[in-house]
C-alpha positions in Angstrom: -0.1 0.1 -0.2 1.4 3.6 -0.8 2.6 6.1 1.4 -0.1 8.5 0.3 -3.2 5.9 1.1 -1.6 5.5 4.3 -1.3 9.2 5.0 -5.4 9.5 3.6 -6.3 7.1 6.2 -4.5 8.3 8.9 -6.3 11.6 8.7 -9.7 9.9 8.2 -8.9 8.5 11.8 -8.6 12.0 12.7 -11.7 13.6 11.3 -15.1 13.2 11.1 -15.8 13.9 7.5 -16.7 11.6 5.0 -14.2 12.3 2.1 -11.6 9.3 1.9 -12.2 7.0 -0.7 -10.8 3.4 -0.9 -10.2 1.0 -3.4 -12.2 -2.0 -2.3 -9.7 -4.6 -2.6 -6.8 -2.5 -0.7 -9.4 -2.5 2.5 -7.9 -5.2 4.5 -4.4 -4.1 3.6 -4.6 -0.7 4.6 -7.0 -1.3 7.9 -4.2 -3.5 8.7 -1.3 -0.8 8.3 -3.4 2.0 10.2 -4.5 -0.1 12.8 -0.6 -0.6 13.6 0.1 3.3 13.6 -3.2 4.2 15.4 -2.4 2.2 18.4 1.1 2.0 19.9 1.9 -1.4 20.5 4.6 -1.9 23.6 5.2 -5.3 24.7 5.8 -8.7 22.9 4.2 -11.6 23.8 3.8 -15.3 23.0 0.7 -16.2 20.8 -0.7 -19.4 21.5 -2.8 -21.8 18.7 -4.7 -24.3 21.0 -5.8 -27.2 18.4 -8.4 -29.3 20.1 -8.2 -31.8 17.6 -10.4 -32.8 14.6 -13.5 -33.2 16.9 -13.2 -29.3 17.2 -13.5 -26.8 19.7 -13.6 -26.1 23.5 -14.7 -28.6 26.2 -16.0 -27.3 29.3 -14.3 -28.4 32.2 -16.5 -30.5 34.7 -19.8 -32.4 33.7 -23.1 -31.3 34.0 -26.6 -32.7 34.1 -28.6 -31.7 30.8 -32.7 -31.5 31.0 -34.2 -32.3 27.6 -33.9 -29.0 26.6 -30.2 -28.7 27.2 -28.0 -30.3 24.5 -24.2 -30.7 24.6 -22.4 -31.0 21.3 -19.0 -33.5 21.7 -16.3 -31.8 22.2 -17.7 -28.1 21.6 -20.3 -26.5 23.9 -23.6 -26.8 25.4 -26.7 -25.0 24.2 -29.7 -24.5 26.4 -33.4 -23.7 25.2 -35.2 -20.8 27.3 -38.6 -19.6 27.5 -39.0 -16.4 25.4 -40.2 -13.8 27.4 -42.6 -11.3 26.9 -39.6 -8.9 28.0 -37.3 -10.9 25.6 -39.8 -10.1 22.9 -39.8 -6.9 23.5 -35.9 -7.1 23.3 -36.1 -8.3 20.2 -38.5 -6.1 18.0 -36.5 -3.7 19.3 -33.3 -4.3 18.3 -35.0 -5.5 14.6 -36.5 -2.4 13.8 -33.3 -0.5 14.9 -31.2 -2.5 12.6 -33.3 -2.5 9.8 -34.0 1.2 10.1 -38.1 0.7 10.6 -40.1 2.2 13.5 -41.3 -0.4 16.5 -44.5 0.5 15.1 -44.0 -1.3 12.0 -43.7 -4.6 13.5 -47.1 -6.3 14.6 -45.0 -9.3 16.1 -43.5 -12.5 15.4 -44.3 -15.5 12.7 -46.0 -18.4 14.2 -43.4 -20.6 15.5 -40.6 -18.8 13.9 -38.9 -17.7 16.9 -36.5 -19.5 19.2 -34.5 -18.0 22.5 -31.0 -19.8 24.3 -27.5 -19.3 25.6 -24.5 -20.9 25.4 -22.9 -21.6 28.2 -19.0 -21.5 28.1 -19.6 -18.3 26.5 -22.0 -16.7 28.2 -24.0 -15.4 25.4 -27.4 -15.2 24.3 -29.2 -16.4 21.2 -32.3 -15.9 19.1 -33.7 -16.3 15.5 -37.0 -15.1 14.7 -39.1 -14.0 11.5 -41.2 -11.0 11.9 -44.7 -10.0 11.0 -45.5 -6.4 9.4 -48.1 -4.0 11.0 -51.1 -2.8 9.1 -49.7 0.4 9.3 -46.1 -0.3 7.5 -45.1 1.4 4.7 -44.3 -0.5 1.9 -40.9 0.0 2.2 -40.9 -0.7 5.5 -42.1 -4.3 4.5 -39.5 -4.7 2.3 -37.1 -5.5 5.5 -39.2 -8.7 6.5 -38.3 -10.1 3.8 -35.3 -12.1 4.6 -35.8 -13.9 7.8 -35.6 -15.8 9.6 -33.2 -13.5 11.4 -30.1 -14.5 13.6 -29.6 -12.3 16.9 -26.8 -12.5 19.8 -26.3 -10.6 23.0 -23.6 -11.1 24.2 -22.5 -11.1 28.3 -23.3 -8.1 31.0 -20.4 -5.5 32.0 -21.0 -3.3 28.9 -22.9 -5.6 26.5 -26.4 -4.2 27.0 -28.3 -4.4 23.9 -29.2 -7.5 21.6 -27.3 -7.7 17.9 -29.0 -8.6 14.2 -26.7 -10.9 13.4 -27.5 -11.9 9.6 -30.8 -12.7 8.2 -30.8 -16.2 6.5 -32.2 -14.9 3.3 -35.2 -16.6 3.2 -34.1 -19.9 4.8 -32.0 -21.0 7.9 -29.7 -23.2 8.1 -29.1 -24.9 11.1 -25.0 -24.0 10.6 -25.9 -20.6 10.4 -26.5 -20.8 14.9 -24.5 -22.4 17.4 -25.0 -26.1 16.4 -25.9 -26.9 20.2 -29.0 -24.5 19.9 -29.9 -25.8 16.4 -29.9 -29.2 18.1 -32.0 -27.9 20.9 -34.2 -25.9 19.3 -34.8 -29.2 17.1 -34.6 -26.8 13.9 -35.3 -28.9 10.5 -33.0 -27.9 7.5 -34.0 -26.7 4.3 -33.0 -28.9 1.3 -30.8 -26.3 -0.5 -28.4 -26.3 2.9 -24.8 -27.4 2.9 -23.5 -28.8 6.1 -21.2 -26.7 8.3 -17.2 -27.6 8.7 -16.4 -30.9 10.9 -14.2 -29.4 12.9 -12.7 -26.3 14.6 -9.5 -25.6 16.6 -9.3 -22.6 20.0 -7.1 -20.1 19.1 -6.1 -18.2 22.1 -4.1 -15.2 22.8 -1.4 -15.2 24.2 -1.1 -11.6 24.9 -4.5 -10.2 25.3 -6.3 -13.5 26.4 -9.4 -14.4 24.7 -10.5 -17.3 23.1 -11.9 -17.9 19.5 -12.7 -20.9 17.0 -11.3 -20.7 13.9 -12.2 -23.6 11.1 -9.8 -26.8 11.5 -9.0 -26.6 7.9 -7.6 -23.1 8.1 -3.8 -22.4 8.2 -2.2 -19.7 10.5 0.3 -17.3 8.8 3.4 -17.2 11.0 2.5 -15.0 13.8 3.5 -11.3 14.3 7.0 -10.6 16.7 4.5 -7.9 18.7 1.7 -10.6 19.3 -1.4 -8.5 18.3 -3.1 -10.8 15.7 -2.9 -13.9 13.8 -4.1 -14.0 10.0 -5.7 -17.4 9.2 -6.3 -18.7 5.4 -8.3 -21.1 4.0 -6.8 -23.6 1.8 -7.2 -21.9 -1.4 -6.5 -18.7 0.2 -10.0 -17.6 -0.8 -11.0 -16.5 2.4 -9.1 -15.4 5.8 -9.6 -14.4 9.6 -8.1 -12.3 11.3 -7.6 -12.4 15.2 -6.3 -10.1 17.6 -5.9 -6.9 19.5 -4.5 -3.2 20.1 -3.4 -1.2 23.2 -6.4 1.2 23.0 -3.9 4.2 24.1 -5.8 6.8 23.1 -8.8 5.8 24.8 -11.3 4.8 21.7 -14.7 5.1 22.1 -17.2 2.5 21.1 -18.7 5.6 19.5 -15.7 6.7 18.0 -14.4 3.4 16.6 -18.0 3.5 14.9 -17.2 6.6 12.7 -13.8 5.4 12.3 -14.9 2.3 10.6 -17.4 4.2 8.4 -14.3 6.0 7.0 -12.3 2.6 6.5 -15.5 1.1 4.7 -16.6 3.7 2.6 -18.2 1.3 -0.3 -22.2 1.1 -1.1 -24.2 -0.9 0.8 -21.6 -0.9 3.7 -23.6 -1.5 7.3 -21.7 -0.2 10.9 -23.7 -1.0 13.7 -23.2 -0.5 17.5 -24.6 -2.7 20.4 -23.0 -1.6 23.7 -19.3 -2.2 23.2 -19.1 -4.0 20.2 -19.0 -2.0 16.7 -19.3 -4.6 13.5 -19.2 -3.6 10.0 -20.0 -5.8 7.1 -20.6 -5.2 3.4 -19.3 -6.6 0.1 -16.6 -5.1 -2.0 -17.2 -3.9 -6.2 -14.9 -7.3 -6.3 -17.0 -9.5 -4.7 -15.6 -9.8 -1.6 -17.7 -10.2 1.8 -16.3 -8.5 5.0 -17.0 -8.4 8.8 -14.9 -6.7 10.9 -16.5 -7.0 14.8 -14.4 -4.6 17.1 -14.8 -5.1 20.8 -13.8 -1.7 22.6 -12.9 -1.5 25.9 -10.9 1.3 28.0 -7.5 -0.5 28.1 -7.7 -2.7 25.1 -9.7 -3.4 21.5 -10.0 -6.6 20.6 -11.1 -7.5 16.8 -12.0 -10.4 14.8 -12.6 -9.9 10.6 -13.4 -12.1 8.2 -13.3 -11.6 4.5 -14.5 -14.4 2.2 -16.6 -14.9 -1.6 -19.8 -13.2 -1.4 -21.1 -15.9 -3.6 -19.6 -19.0 -1.0 -22.1 -17.4 1.6 -23.4 -20.7 2.3 -20.0 -22.2 3.3 -18.4 -19.4 5.2 -21.1 -17.9 6.8 -21.8 -20.7 9.1 -17.9 -20.3 10.3 -18.5 -16.2 10.9 -21.1 -17.7 13.2 -19.1 -20.2 15.0 -16.5 -17.6 15.5 -18.9 -14.9 16.8 -20.8 -17.5 18.9 -17.2 -18.6 20.7 -15.5 -15.4 20.9 -14.7 -14.8 24.9 -12.3 -12.1 26.7 -12.4 -13.9 30.0 -14.4 -12.6 32.9 -13.2 -9.7 33.0 -12.0 -7.7 30.2 -10.0 -4.4 30.3 
C-alpha cells in the first residue's frame, strides 16, 4: 500500500468528514497498516494456538446434568433453550426495528412458530432466531425489511454488553449451521433442502497477549505470528477466505462511538453497514470485486479486540456458518479491560 493511501487513512481516522475513498481490494491491507500506526504497541508476547483436534472446539471443564432443553455437542459446548418471555420479545422487536431502520410500530410481532431463544453456557452468550410480521400501518418500504427472515440475533454477556444485535438475515431459509450447533439441536431446527453441511471441526485459538479465545475452522492455516503478538491471520486452504483475530492497546482511549466513525471512514463502500451494540461495533459489506467482509470490534478502555473475516460473497453458504461459529465462541475472559 502506498504512503499516500496510508496518509489518507490516518487523516480519516482523525476527522469526522467522509471524503476518503478506498479501493475495495486495499481494505484488508489498509486496515491492518493503519491500525498498527493508530494504536501504539508496547510489549511482545507469545501467541499460542491450541489445536483441539479433529473433533474441534473447546470442552467445558467438569460435568453437568442436561435437562431435555439442554444439549451438549460433543467436543464443543452446551446450548440450552430458554422461554421466550415478554421482555425478550420486546427487546428483539426493538433490535430488529433498529437494525432495519424502521419503527417499532411497523412490527406487529413474530411469525408463528419462528421464534427461538437460548444460551451458550461456556461463552455466556444468548441467541435468538425469529421471523417478523409487519403491522398494517407499515409502509411498503418498511415491509421490504421483513423479507429475508428468519433473522439471527446475539446478546453478549453483562458488563457493558447491553443490547441485542442483529447478526444476520437468512435470505429466506435458515440453515442449522447458521446458528451455534448446540442451539440448533436444542431448538430441533429443520434443515431446508438447499442447506450445505457445516464444517466438521474447529480449533480454539487463544491469544497469549490479549487472553481471548475464539474458534477457527480446523482446515484454516495460520500465517507466521507477528513478533508483537497483536494478531494472527488464518487462511482457507485455497486462500480465498481469511480470518484475523487480534487486539490493540487502546492508548488513545477510543470509545465505541469513535470506533463507529473510524469504521465508516475505513469502509466507504456502497451498502456497507456499521452497527454498534454496547461495546461491540461491527462493519459488514461486500466490495465491488465480490468479497464480503465482516469486521467485529470489541472496544474497552485498555484494549480493543477484534475478529475480521473476508470471503467470496458467492460462497456465503460455506463461510457464513464459520463466521457464526467465530462470533458464538469469542470469549474475552471473566474480566476484560
